[in-house]
N, CA, C and O atoms as a GROMACS GRO file, in nm:
protein
  548
    1UNK      N    1  -1.501  -0.015   8.879
    1UNK     CA    2  -1.453   0.043   8.755
    1UNK      C    3  -1.573   0.065   8.661
    1UNK      O    4  -1.650  -0.028   8.636
    2UNK      N    5  -1.588   0.186   8.612
    2UNK     CA    6  -1.695   0.216   8.518
    2UNK      C    7  -1.662   0.158   8.382
    2UNK      O    8  -1.550   0.172   8.332
    3UNK      N    9  -1.760   0.094   8.322
    3UNK     CA   10  -1.744   0.029   8.193
    3UNK      C   11  -1.861   0.068   8.102
    3UNK      O   12  -1.959   0.129   8.145
    4UNK      N   13  -1.846   0.030   7.977
    4UNK     CA   14  -1.951   0.047   7.876
    4UNK      C   15  -1.969  -0.088   7.808
    4UNK      O   16  -1.871  -0.156   7.777
    5UNK      N   17  -2.095  -0.127   7.783
    5UNK     CA   18  -2.122  -0.254   7.718
    5UNK      C   19  -2.233  -0.241   7.616
    5UNK      O   20  -2.313  -0.147   7.620
    6UNK      N   21  -2.237  -0.336   7.524
    6UNK     CA   22  -2.344  -0.343   7.426
    6UNK      C   23  -2.446  -0.446   7.472
    6UNK      O   24  -2.411  -0.555   7.515
    7UNK      N   25  -2.572  -0.408   7.462
    7UNK     CA   26  -2.682  -0.500   7.487
    7UNK      C   27  -2.769  -0.497   7.362
    7UNK      O   28  -2.800  -0.390   7.310
    8UNK      N   29  -2.807  -0.614   7.315
    8UNK     CA   30  -2.901  -0.625   7.204
    8UNK      C   31  -3.027  -0.695   7.256
    8UNK      O   32  -3.019  -0.805   7.310
    9UNK      N   33  -3.141  -0.632   7.238
    9UNK     CA   34  -3.268  -0.699   7.264
    9UNK      C   35  -3.306  -0.762   7.131
    9UNK      O   36  -3.335  -0.693   7.034
   10UNK      N   37  -3.306  -0.892   7.128
   10UNK     CA   38  -3.318  -0.969   7.006
   10UNK      C   39  -3.461  -0.965   6.951
   10UNK      O   40  -3.553  -0.921   7.020
   11UNK      N   41  -3.479  -1.011   6.825
   11UNK     CA   42  -3.612  -1.004   6.763
   11UNK      C   43  -3.724  -1.067   6.846
   11UNK      O   44  -3.838  -1.019   6.842
   12UNK      N   45  -3.695  -1.174   6.921
   12UNK     CA   46  -3.800  -1.235   7.002
   12UNK      C   47  -3.843  -1.144   7.116
   12UNK      O   48  -3.961  -1.139   7.149
   13UNK      N   49  -3.750  -1.072   7.176
   13UNK     CA   50  -3.783  -0.977   7.283
   13UNK      C   51  -3.870  -0.864   7.228
   13UNK      O   52  -3.966  -0.822   7.292
   14UNK      N   53  -3.836  -0.815   7.109
   14UNK     CA   54  -3.914  -0.708   7.046
   14UNK      C   55  -4.054  -0.759   7.012
   14UNK      O   56  -4.153  -0.693   7.045
   15UNK      N   57  -4.063  -0.875   6.947
   15UNK     CA   58  -4.193  -0.932   6.909
   15UNK      C   59  -4.284  -0.956   7.028
   15UNK      O   60  -4.405  -0.939   7.021
   16UNK      N   61  -4.223  -0.997   7.139
   16UNK     CA   62  -4.301  -1.031   7.258
   16UNK      C   63  -4.332  -0.911   7.347
   16UNK      O   64  -4.394  -0.927   7.453
   17UNK      N   65  -4.289  -0.792   7.307
   17UNK     CA   66  -4.321  -0.672   7.384
   17UNK      C   67  -4.245  -0.662   7.515
   17UNK      O   68  -4.298  -0.610   7.613
   18UNK      N   69  -4.120  -0.710   7.517
   18UNK     CA   70  -4.041  -0.711   7.640
   18UNK      C   71  -3.937  -0.600   7.646
   18UNK      O   72  -3.856  -0.598   7.739
   19UNK      N   73  -3.938  -0.508   7.551
   19UNK     CA   74  -3.837  -0.401   7.548
   19UNK      C   75  -3.839  -0.323   7.680
   19UNK      O   76  -3.735  -0.309   7.745
   20UNK      N   77  -3.954  -0.273   7.719
   20UNK     CA   78  -3.965  -0.192   7.841
   20UNK      C   79  -3.926  -0.268   7.965
   20UNK      O   80  -3.857  -0.215   8.052
   21UNK      N   81  -3.968  -0.394   7.974
   21UNK     CA   82  -3.935  -0.476   8.092
   21UNK      C   83  -3.785  -0.495   8.104
   21UNK      O   84  -3.728  -0.479   8.212
   22UNK      N   85  -3.720  -0.530   7.993
   22UNK     CA   86  -3.575  -0.557   7.998
   22UNK      C   87  -3.496  -0.429   8.024
   22UNK      O   88  -3.406  -0.428   8.107
   23UNK      N   89  -3.530  -0.322   7.954
   23UNK     CA   90  -3.459  -0.196   7.977
   23UNK      C   91  -3.486  -0.145   8.118
   23UNK      O   92  -3.397  -0.089   8.182
   24UNK      N   93  -3.607  -0.164   8.166
   24UNK     CA   94  -3.639  -0.125   8.303
   24UNK      C   95  -3.553  -0.196   8.406
   24UNK      O   96  -3.509  -0.135   8.503
   25UNK      N   97  -3.529  -0.323   8.385
   25UNK     CA   98  -3.443  -0.398   8.477
   25UNK      C   99  -3.301  -0.341   8.476
   25UNK      O  100  -3.237  -0.330   8.581
   26UNK      N  101  -3.254  -0.304   8.358
   26UNK     CA  102  -3.120  -0.245   8.348
   26UNK      C  103  -3.118  -0.108   8.417
   26UNK      O  104  -3.026  -0.079   8.494
   27UNK      N  105  -3.218  -0.026   8.390
   27UNK     CA  106  -3.221   0.108   8.446
   27UNK      C  107  -3.238   0.109   8.598
   27UNK      O  108  -3.189   0.200   8.666
   28UNK      N  109  -3.306   0.010   8.653
   28UNK     CA  110  -3.326   0.005   8.798
   28UNK      C  111  -3.201  -0.038   8.875
   28UNK      O  112  -3.194  -0.023   8.997
   29UNK      N  113  -3.103  -0.090   8.803
   29UNK     CA  114  -2.978  -0.130   8.870
   29UNK      C  115  -2.903  -0.002   8.907
   29UNK      O  116  -2.870   0.078   8.820
   30UNK      N  117  -2.877   0.016   9.034
   30UNK     CA  118  -2.811   0.138   9.082
   30UNK      C  119  -2.676   0.157   9.015
   30UNK      O  120  -2.593   0.065   9.012
   31UNK      N  121  -2.654   0.273   8.962
   31UNK     CA  122  -2.525   0.307   8.903
   31UNK      C  123  -2.512   0.276   8.755
   31UNK      O  124  -2.411   0.309   8.695
   32UNK      N  125  -2.613   0.212   8.695
   32UNK     CA  126  -2.609   0.184   8.552
   32UNK      C  127  -2.698   0.283   8.479
   32UNK      O  128  -2.801   0.326   8.532
   33UNK      N  129  -2.659   0.320   8.358
   33UNK     CA  130  -2.743   0.408   8.278
   33UNK      C  131  -2.737   0.371   8.131
   33UNK      O  132  -2.635   0.326   8.080
   34UNK      N  133  -2.850   0.392   8.065
   34UNK     CA  134  -2.859   0.374   7.920
   34UNK      C  135  -2.811   0.504   7.858
   34UNK      O  136  -2.868   0.611   7.884
   35UNK      N  137  -2.706   0.496   7.776
   35UNK     CA  138  -2.650   0.619   7.717
   35UNK      C  139  -2.673   0.629   7.567
   35UNK      O  140  -2.648   0.734   7.508
   36UNK      N  141  -2.719   0.522   7.504
   36UNK     CA  142  -2.757   0.525   7.363
   36UNK      C  143  -2.853   0.409   7.340
   36UNK      O  144  -2.841   0.304   7.403
   37UNK      N  145  -2.947   0.429   7.248
   37UNK     CA  146  -3.047   0.327   7.220
   37UNK      C  147  -3.098   0.349   7.078
   37UNK      O  148  -3.125   0.462   7.038
   38UNK      N  149  -3.110   0.241   7.004
   38UNK     CA  150  -3.159   0.249   6.866
   38UNK      C  151  -3.228   0.119   6.828
   38UNK      O  152  -3.175   0.011   6.853
   39UNK      N  153  -3.346   0.131   6.767
   39UNK     CA  154  -3.414   0.013   6.713
   39UNK      C  155  -3.383   0.006   6.564
   39UNK      O  156  -3.394   0.105   6.492
   40UNK      N  157  -3.344  -0.113   6.519
   40UNK     CA  158  -3.318  -0.131   6.376
   40UNK      C  159  -3.321  -0.279   6.340
   40UNK      O  160  -3.308  -0.367   6.425
   41UNK      N  161  -3.338  -0.303   6.210
   41UNK     CA  162  -3.329  -0.438   6.157
   41UNK      C  163  -3.187  -0.456   6.106
   41UNK      O  164  -3.137  -0.374   6.029
   42UNK      N  165  -3.123  -0.563   6.149
   42UNK     CA  166  -2.982  -0.585   6.116
   42UNK      C  167  -2.967  -0.654   5.982
   42UNK      O  168  -3.038  -0.750   5.951
   43UNK      N  169  -2.873  -0.605   5.902
   43UNK     CA  170  -2.845  -0.670   5.774
   43UNK      C  171  -2.735  -0.774   5.792
   43UNK      O  172  -2.668  -0.778   5.895
   44UNK      N  173  -2.718  -0.855   5.692
   44UNK     CA  174  -2.622  -0.965   5.700
   44UNK      C  175  -2.479  -0.914   5.725
   44UNK      O  176  -2.404  -0.978   5.799
   45UNK      N  177  -2.441  -0.802   5.666
   45UNK     CA  178  -2.305  -0.749   5.683
   45UNK      C  179  -2.274  -0.720   5.830
   45UNK      O  180  -2.167  -0.754   5.879
   46UNK      N  181  -2.367  -0.658   5.898
   46UNK     CA  182  -2.348  -0.629   6.042
   46UNK      C  183  -2.341  -0.759   6.121
   46UNK      O  184  -2.256  -0.775   6.208
   47UNK      N  185  -2.431  -0.852   6.090
   47UNK     CA  186  -2.434  -0.979   6.162
   47UNK      C  187  -2.308  -1.061   6.138
   47UNK      O  188  -2.259  -1.128   6.228
   48UNK      N  189  -2.254  -1.056   6.016
   48UNK     CA  190  -2.128  -1.127   5.987
   48UNK      C  191  -2.013  -1.070   6.069
   48UNK      O  192  -1.927  -1.145   6.116
   49UNK      N  193  -2.010  -0.939   6.087
   49UNK     CA  194  -1.907  -0.879   6.173
   49UNK      C  195  -1.927  -0.921   6.318
   49UNK      O  196  -1.833  -0.962   6.386
   50UNK      N  197  -2.050  -0.910   6.363
   50UNK     CA  198  -2.081  -0.936   6.504
   50UNK      C  199  -2.055  -1.082   6.542
   50UNK      O  200  -2.001  -1.109   6.650
   51UNK      N  201  -2.092  -1.176   6.455
   51UNK     CA  202  -2.079  -1.318   6.485
   51UNK      C  203  -1.962  -1.383   6.411
   51UNK      O  204  -1.964  -1.504   6.387
   52UNK      N  205  -1.861  -1.307   6.374
   52UNK     CA  206  -1.748  -1.358   6.295
   52UNK      C  207  -1.682  -1.481   6.358
   52UNK      O  208  -1.640  -1.571   6.286
   53UNK      N  209  -1.673  -1.486   6.489
   53UNK     CA  210  -1.606  -1.600   6.555
   53UNK      C  211  -1.686  -1.729   6.546
   53UNK      O  212  -1.634  -1.836   6.577
   54UNK      N  213  -1.812  -1.720   6.503
   54UNK     CA  214  -1.898  -1.839   6.494
   54UNK      C  215  -1.912  -1.894   6.353
   54UNK      O  216  -1.980  -1.995   6.333
   55UNK      N  217  -1.851  -1.830   6.255
   55UNK     CA  218  -1.863  -1.876   6.116
   55UNK      C  219  -1.819  -2.023   6.108
   55UNK      O  220  -1.717  -2.062   6.165
   56UNK      N  221  -1.899  -2.103   6.037
   56UNK     CA  222  -1.867  -2.244   6.020
   56UNK      C  223  -1.928  -2.335   6.125
   56UNK      O  224  -1.931  -2.457   6.107
   57UNK      N  225  -1.976  -2.279   6.234
   57UNK     CA  226  -2.041  -2.362   6.336
   57UNK      C  227  -2.184  -2.392   6.293
   57UNK      O  228  -2.245  -2.314   6.220
   58UNK      N  229  -2.239  -2.505   6.337
   58UNK     CA  230  -2.372  -2.547   6.290
   58UNK      C  231  -2.483  -2.445   6.322
   58UNK      O  232  -2.582  -2.438   6.248
   59UNK      N  233  -2.468  -2.369   6.428
   59UNK     CA  234  -2.573  -2.275   6.467
   59UNK      C  235  -2.562  -2.139   6.400
   59UNK      O  236  -2.648  -2.054   6.418
   60UNK      N  237  -2.454  -2.117   6.322
   60UNK     CA  238  -2.428  -1.985   6.265
   60UNK      C  239  -2.541  -1.937   6.172
   60UNK      O  240  -2.598  -1.830   6.194
   61UNK      N  241  -2.573  -2.014   6.070
   61UNK     CA  242  -2.676  -1.970   5.973
   61UNK      C  243  -2.813  -1.952   6.039
   61UNK      O  244  -2.879  -1.851   6.014
   62UNK      N  245  -2.859  -2.048   6.122
   62UNK     CA  246  -2.988  -2.024   6.190
   62UNK      C  247  -2.985  -1.899   6.278
   62UNK      O  248  -3.085  -1.829   6.290
   63UNK      N  249  -2.870  -1.872   6.340
   63UNK     CA  250  -2.858  -1.754   6.425
   63UNK      C  251  -2.868  -1.625   6.342
   63UNK      O  252  -2.939  -1.532   6.381
   64UNK      N  253  -2.797  -1.620   6.230
   64UNK     CA  254  -2.802  -1.502   6.143
   64UNK      C  255  -2.944  -1.484   6.089
   64UNK      O  256  -2.995  -1.372   6.084
   65UNK      N  257  -3.009  -1.593   6.050
   65UNK     CA  258  -3.147  -1.585   6.001
   65UNK      C  259  -3.239  -1.530   6.110
   65UNK      O  260  -3.320  -1.441   6.084
   66UNK      N  261  -3.228  -1.583   6.231
   66UNK     CA  262  -3.309  -1.535   6.343
   66UNK      C  263  -3.283  -1.387   6.371
   66UNK      O  264  -3.377  -1.309   6.385
   67UNK      N  265  -3.156  -1.349   6.380
   67UNK     CA  266  -3.123  -1.211   6.417
   67UNK      C  267  -3.164  -1.110   6.310
   67UNK      O  268  -3.175  -0.991   6.340
   68UNK      N  269  -3.185  -1.154   6.187
   68UNK     CA  270  -3.230  -1.064   6.082
   68UNK      C  271  -3.381  -1.075   6.056
   68UNK      O  272  -3.432  -1.016   5.962
   69UNK      N  273  -3.451  -1.151   6.141
   69UNK     CA  274  -3.594  -1.178   6.120
   69UNK      C  275  -3.686  -1.065   6.163
   69UNK      O  276  -3.806  -1.069   6.135
   70UNK      N  277  -3.634  -0.967   6.230
   70UNK     CA  278  -3.714  -0.854   6.277
   70UNK      C  279  -3.625  -0.754   6.346
   70UNK      O  280  -3.505  -0.776   6.360
   71UNK      N  281  -3.683  -0.644   6.390
   71UNK     CA  282  -3.601  -0.541   6.455
   71UNK      C  283  -3.541  -0.588   6.587
   71UNK      O  284  -3.596  -0.673   6.657
   72UNK      N  285  -3.426  -0.530   6.618
   72UNK     CA  286  -3.361  -0.545   6.748
   72UNK      C  287  -3.348  -0.407   6.809
   72UNK      O  288  -3.362  -0.306   6.739
   73UNK      N  289  -3.324  -0.403   6.937
   73UNK     CA  290  -3.294  -0.277   7.003
   73UNK      C  291  -3.150  -0.286   7.051
   73UNK      O  292  -3.116  -0.370   7.135
   74UNK      N  293  -3.065  -0.198   6.998
   74UNK     CA  294  -2.925  -0.192   7.038
   74UNK      C  295  -2.912  -0.085   7.146
   74UNK      O  296  -2.962   0.026   7.131
   75UNK      N  297  -2.846  -0.121   7.255
   75UNK     CA  298  -2.839  -0.034   7.372
   75UNK      C  299  -2.695  -0.026   7.421
   75UNK      O  300  -2.625  -0.127   7.426
   76UNK      N  301  -2.652   0.094   7.456
   76UNK     CA  302  -2.525   0.112   7.525
   76UNK      C  303  -2.558   0.136   7.671
   76UNK      O  304  -2.635   0.225   7.706
   77UNK      N  305  -2.497   0.054   7.756
   77UNK     CA  306  -2.518   0.067   7.900
   77UNK      C  307  -2.384   0.096   7.965
   77UNK      O  308  -2.284   0.032   7.935
   78UNK      N  309  -2.382   0.192   8.055
   78UNK     CA  310  -2.260   0.229   8.125
   78UNK      C  311  -2.281   0.214   8.274
   78UNK      O  312  -2.391   0.235   8.326
   79UNK      N  313  -2.172   0.179   8.344
   79UNK     CA  314  -2.179   0.171   8.488
   79UNK      C  315  -2.070   0.084   8.548
   79UNK      O  316  -1.986   0.028   8.477
   80UNK      N  317  -2.073   0.076   8.677
   80UNK     CA  318  -1.976  -0.002   8.753
   80UNK      C  319  -1.996  -0.151   8.726
   80UNK      O  320  -2.104  -0.204   8.750
   81UNK      N  321  -1.891  -0.218   8.678
   81UNK     CA  322  -1.892  -0.362   8.650
   81UNK      C  323  -2.012  -0.404   8.565
   81UNK      O  324  -2.069  -0.511   8.585
   82UNK      N  325  -2.050  -0.319   8.471
   82UNK     CA  326  -2.170  -0.341   8.392
   82UNK      C  327  -2.159  -0.461   8.298
   82UNK      O  328  -2.260  -0.526   8.271
   83UNK      N  329  -2.040  -0.492   8.249
   83UNK     CA  330  -2.025  -0.607   8.158
   83UNK      C  331  -2.063  -0.736   8.230
   83UNK      O  332  -2.148  -0.811   8.184
   84UNK      N  333  -2.000  -0.760   8.341
   84UNK     CA  334  -2.030  -0.878   8.422
   84UNK      C  335  -2.174  -0.874   8.474
   84UNK      O  336  -2.243  -0.976   8.476
   85UNK      N  337  -2.217  -0.757   8.515
   85UNK     CA  338  -2.350  -0.743   8.574
   85UNK      C  339  -2.464  -0.770   8.477
   85UNK      O  340  -2.560  -0.839   8.512
   86UNK      N  341  -2.454  -0.718   8.354
   86UNK     CA  342  -2.560  -0.741   8.257
   86UNK      C  343  -2.563  -0.888   8.217
   86UNK      O  344  -2.670  -0.945   8.197
   87UNK      N  345  -2.447  -0.949   8.206
   87UNK     CA  346  -2.443  -1.093   8.175
   87UNK      C  347  -2.515  -1.172   8.285
   87UNK      O  348  -2.590  -1.266   8.256
   88UNK      N  349  -2.493  -1.136   8.409
   88UNK     CA  350  -2.560  -1.203   8.522
   88UNK      C  351  -2.710  -1.178   8.516
   88UNK      O  352  -2.789  -1.270   8.537
   89UNK      N  353  -2.749  -1.054   8.488
   89UNK     CA  354  -2.890  -1.019   8.477
   89UNK      C  355  -2.959  -1.096   8.363
   89UNK      O  356  -3.074  -1.137   8.376
   90UNK      N  357  -2.887  -1.116   8.252
   90UNK     CA  358  -2.942  -1.189   8.138
   90UNK      C  359  -2.963  -1.336   8.173
   90UNK      O  360  -3.065  -1.394   8.136
   91UNK      N  361  -2.868  -1.397   8.243
   91UNK     CA  362  -2.875  -1.539   8.275
   91UNK      C  363  -2.812  -1.622   8.165
   91UNK      O  364  -2.781  -1.570   8.058
   92UNK      N  365  -2.791  -1.752   8.191
   92UNK     CA  366  -2.731  -1.841   8.091
   92UNK      C  367  -2.814  -1.848   7.963
   92UNK      O  368  -2.934  -1.823   7.964
   93UNK      N  369  -2.747  -1.883   7.853
   93UNK     CA  370  -2.811  -1.892   7.722
   93UNK      C  371  -2.931  -1.987   7.724
   93UNK      O  372  -3.033  -1.957   7.663
   94UNK      N  373  -2.920  -2.097   7.792
   94UNK     CA  374  -3.030  -2.194   7.802
   94UNK      C  375  -3.128  -2.145   7.908
   94UNK      O  376  -3.094  -2.141   8.026
   95UNK      N  377  -3.249  -2.108   7.868
   95UNK     CA  378  -3.344  -2.054   7.965
   95UNK      C  379  -3.385  -2.154   8.074
   95UNK      O  380  -3.427  -2.113   8.182
   96UNK      N  381  -3.374  -2.282   8.046
   96UNK     CA  382  -3.405  -2.382   8.149
   96UNK      C  383  -3.300  -2.378   8.260
   96UNK      O  384  -3.331  -2.402   8.377
   97UNK      N  385  -3.175  -2.348   8.224
   97UNK     CA  386  -3.067  -2.340   8.322
   97UNK      C  387  -3.061  -2.203   8.390
   97UNK      O  388  -2.992  -2.187   8.490
   98UNK      N  389  -3.133  -2.106   8.336
   98UNK     CA  390  -3.128  -1.970   8.390
   98UNK      C  391  -3.215  -1.958   8.515
   98UNK      O  392  -3.328  -2.008   8.519
   99UNK      N  393  -3.162  -1.893   8.616
   99UNK     CA  394  -3.233  -1.880   8.743
   99UNK      C  395  -3.352  -1.785   8.731
   99UNK      O  396  -3.348  -1.688   8.655
  100UNK      N  397  -3.458  -1.813   8.807
  100UNK     CA  398  -3.566  -1.716   8.816
  100UNK      C  399  -3.509  -1.582   8.863
  100UNK      O  400  -3.419  -1.578   8.946
  101UNK      N  401  -3.562  -1.476   8.809
  101UNK     CA  402  -3.510  -1.343   8.840
  101UNK      C  403  -3.419  -1.290   8.731
  101UNK      O  404  -3.401  -1.169   8.718
  102UNK      N  405  -3.360  -1.382   8.652
  102UNK     CA  406  -3.281  -1.338   8.536
  102UNK      C  407  -3.378  -1.318   8.419
  102UNK      O  408  -3.488  -1.372   8.420
  103UNK      N  409  -3.335  -1.242   8.321
  103UNK     CA  410  -3.421  -1.218   8.204
  103UNK      C  411  -3.456  -1.347   8.134
  103UNK      O  412  -3.573  -1.373   8.105
  104UNK      N  413  -3.356  -1.429   8.106
  104UNK     CA  414  -3.383  -1.556   8.037
  104UNK      C  415  -3.458  -1.654   8.127
  104UNK      O  416  -3.541  -1.732   8.078
  105UNK      N  417  -3.430  -1.652   8.256
  105UNK     CA  418  -3.501  -1.741   8.348
  105UNK      C  419  -3.648  -1.706   8.358
  105UNK      O  420  -3.732  -1.795   8.373
  106UNK      N  421  -3.681  -1.578   8.351
  106UNK     CA  422  -3.820  -1.535   8.363
  106UNK      C  423  -3.895  -1.539   8.230
  106UNK      O  424  -4.015  -1.567   8.229
  107UNK      N  425  -3.826  -1.512   8.119
  107UNK     CA  426  -3.897  -1.496   7.992
  107UNK      C  427  -3.849  -1.586   7.879
  107UNK      O  428  -3.915  -1.594   7.776
  108UNK      N  429  -3.735  -1.654   7.896
  108UNK     CA  430  -3.680  -1.736   7.788
  108UNK      C  431  -3.759  -1.862   7.765
  108UNK      O  432  -3.822  -1.916   7.856
  109UNK      N  433  -3.756  -1.909   7.639
  109UNK     CA  434  -3.826  -2.033   7.606
  109UNK      C  435  -3.736  -2.134   7.537
  109UNK      O  436  -3.741  -2.252   7.569
  110UNK      N  437  -3.652  -2.088   7.442
  110UNK     CA  438  -3.562  -2.180   7.372
  110UNK      C  439  -3.423  -2.118   7.363
  110UNK      O  440  -3.407  -1.997   7.376
  111UNK      N  441  -3.323  -2.201   7.341
  111UNK     CA  442  -3.183  -2.157   7.343
  111UNK      C  443  -3.154  -2.055   7.233
  111UNK      O  444  -3.095  -1.951   7.260
  112UNK      N  445  -3.194  -2.083   7.110
  112UNK     CA  446  -3.157  -1.994   6.999
  112UNK      C  447  -3.223  -1.858   7.012
  112UNK      O  448  -3.159  -1.755   6.986
  113UNK      N  449  -3.348  -1.855   7.052
  113UNK     CA  450  -3.420  -1.728   7.068
  113UNK      C  451  -3.419  -1.693   7.216
  113UNK      O  452  -3.514  -1.721   7.289
  114UNK      N  453  -3.309  -1.632   7.258
  114UNK     CA  454  -3.287  -1.615   7.402
  114UNK      C  455  -3.290  -1.469   7.448
  114UNK      O  456  -3.227  -1.434   7.548
  115UNK      N  457  -3.364  -1.385   7.375
  115UNK     CA  458  -3.405  -1.252   7.416
  115UNK      C  459  -3.298  -1.143   7.416
  115UNK      O  460  -3.326  -1.030   7.374
  116UNK      N  461  -3.178  -1.173   7.462
  116UNK     CA  462  -3.082  -1.066   7.489
  116UNK      C  463  -2.939  -1.110   7.458
  116UNK      O  464  -2.902  -1.226   7.479
  117UNK      N  465  -2.862  -1.016   7.408
  117UNK     CA  466  -2.717  -1.035   7.394
  117UNK      C  467  -2.651  -0.930   7.481
  117UNK      O  468  -2.696  -0.816   7.486
  118UNK      N  469  -2.544  -0.968   7.549
  118UNK     CA  470  -2.464  -0.874   7.626
  118UNK      C  471  -2.317  -0.910   7.604
  118UNK      O  472  -2.279  -1.027   7.611
  119UNK      N  473  -2.236  -0.810   7.579
  119UNK     CA  474  -2.092  -0.833   7.558
  119UNK      C  475  -2.036  -0.916   7.672
  119UNK      O  476  -2.075  -0.898   7.787
  120UNK      N  477  -1.944  -1.009   7.638
  120UNK     CA  478  -1.892  -1.100   7.741
  120UNK      C  479  -1.759  -1.061   7.801
  120UNK      O  480  -1.711  -1.127   7.893
  121UNK      N  481  -1.698  -0.954   7.751
  121UNK     CA  482  -1.570  -0.908   7.806
  121UNK      C  483  -1.549  -0.763   7.764
  121UNK      O  484  -1.620  -0.712   7.677
  122UNK      N  485  -1.453  -0.699   7.824
  122UNK     CA  486  -1.423  -0.561   7.787
  122UNK      C  487  -1.378  -0.552   7.641
  122UNK      O  488  -1.416  -0.459   7.570
  123UNK      N  489  -1.299  -0.650   7.596
  123UNK     CA  490  -1.252  -0.652   7.457
  123UNK      C  491  -1.371  -0.668   7.362
  123UNK      O  492  -1.380  -0.597   7.261
  124UNK      N  493  -1.462  -0.760   7.394
  124UNK     CA  494  -1.580  -0.779   7.311
  124UNK      C  495  -1.667  -0.654   7.309
  124UNK      O  496  -1.718  -0.614   7.204
  125UNK      N  497  -1.683  -0.592   7.424
  125UNK     CA  498  -1.765  -0.470   7.432
  125UNK      C  499  -1.708  -0.362   7.340
  125UNK      O  500  -1.783  -0.297   7.267
  126UNK      N  501  -1.580  -0.341   7.344
  126UNK     CA  502  -1.516  -0.240   7.259
  126UNK      C  503  -1.539  -0.272   7.112
  126UNK      O  504  -1.577  -0.185   7.034
  127UNK      N  505  -1.516  -0.398   7.073
  127UNK     CA  506  -1.535  -0.440   6.934
  127UNK      C  507  -1.681  -0.426   6.890
  127UNK      O  508  -1.709  -0.372   6.783
  128UNK      N  509  -1.773  -0.473   6.973
  128UNK     CA  510  -1.914  -0.472   6.938
  128UNK      C  511  -1.971  -0.330   6.935
  128UNK      O  512  -2.053  -0.299   6.848
  129UNK      N  513  -1.929  -0.246   7.026
  129UNK     CA  514  -1.977  -0.107   7.026
  129UNK      C  515  -1.934  -0.036   6.898
  129UNK      O  516  -2.009   0.047   6.846
  130UNK      N  517  -1.816  -0.066   6.848
  130UNK     CA  518  -1.770  -0.006   6.722
  130UNK      C  519  -1.856  -0.050   6.605
  130UNK      O  520  -1.877   0.028   6.511
  131UNK      N  521  -1.907  -0.173   6.609
  131UNK     CA  522  -1.994  -0.224   6.502
  131UNK      C  523  -2.131  -0.156   6.506
  131UNK      O  524  -2.181  -0.111   6.403
  132UNK      N  525  -2.190  -0.148   6.624
  132UNK     CA  526  -2.328  -0.101   6.636
  132UNK      C  527  -2.341   0.050   6.659
  132UNK      O  528  -2.443   0.108   6.623
  133UNK      N  529  -2.241   0.111   6.717
  133UNK     CA  530  -2.242   0.255   6.743
  133UNK      C  531  -2.108   0.315   6.704
  133UNK      O  532  -2.033   0.360   6.789
  134UNK      N  533  -2.078   0.315   6.573
  134UNK     CA  534  -1.944   0.357   6.528
  134UNK      C  535  -1.912   0.503   6.562
  134UNK      O  536  -1.794   0.537   6.569
  135UNK      N  537  -2.009   0.588   6.581
  135UNK     CA  538  -1.982   0.728   6.610
  135UNK      C  539  -1.961   0.756   6.758
  135UNK      O  540  -1.932   0.869   6.796
  136UNK      N  541  -1.974   0.655   6.841
  136UNK     CA  542  -1.958   0.671   6.985
  136UNK      C  543  -1.811   0.687   7.020
  136UNK      O  544  -1.726   0.612   6.972
  137UNK      N  545  -1.781   0.785   7.103
  137UNK     CA  546  -1.639   0.802   7.140
  137UNK      C  547  -1.614   0.753   7.280
  137UNK      O  548  -1.502   0.759   7.328
   0.00000   0.00000   0.00000
């Protein structure tokens, strides 16, 4: 089933010069394609929408601070089982638990600054794409 998902290359990925490496891994996956891409610095309003389910949790404020600390690259990726696939390619949030060959396993250093966000379900992808690419149909 062809799907569409949101991928965010977080400020640490941008600072460390990993944009090309991460997008290259996505593009080399047969049947997946990047259909929209934009670099921008996220304001608090966007981050509050994106992380609304985490409000009140201890990691919320540090996460919002980190995500607004520099530019991110927002990417729309389309393809067969792309939601599940990009999550697998990213690896677990904890880079120590992430397998070699995954983005976080190869390049991650700490849990909070974990390089990449990928929608975790079709419902999340639809919601998140509306936040970051509202003109996308």
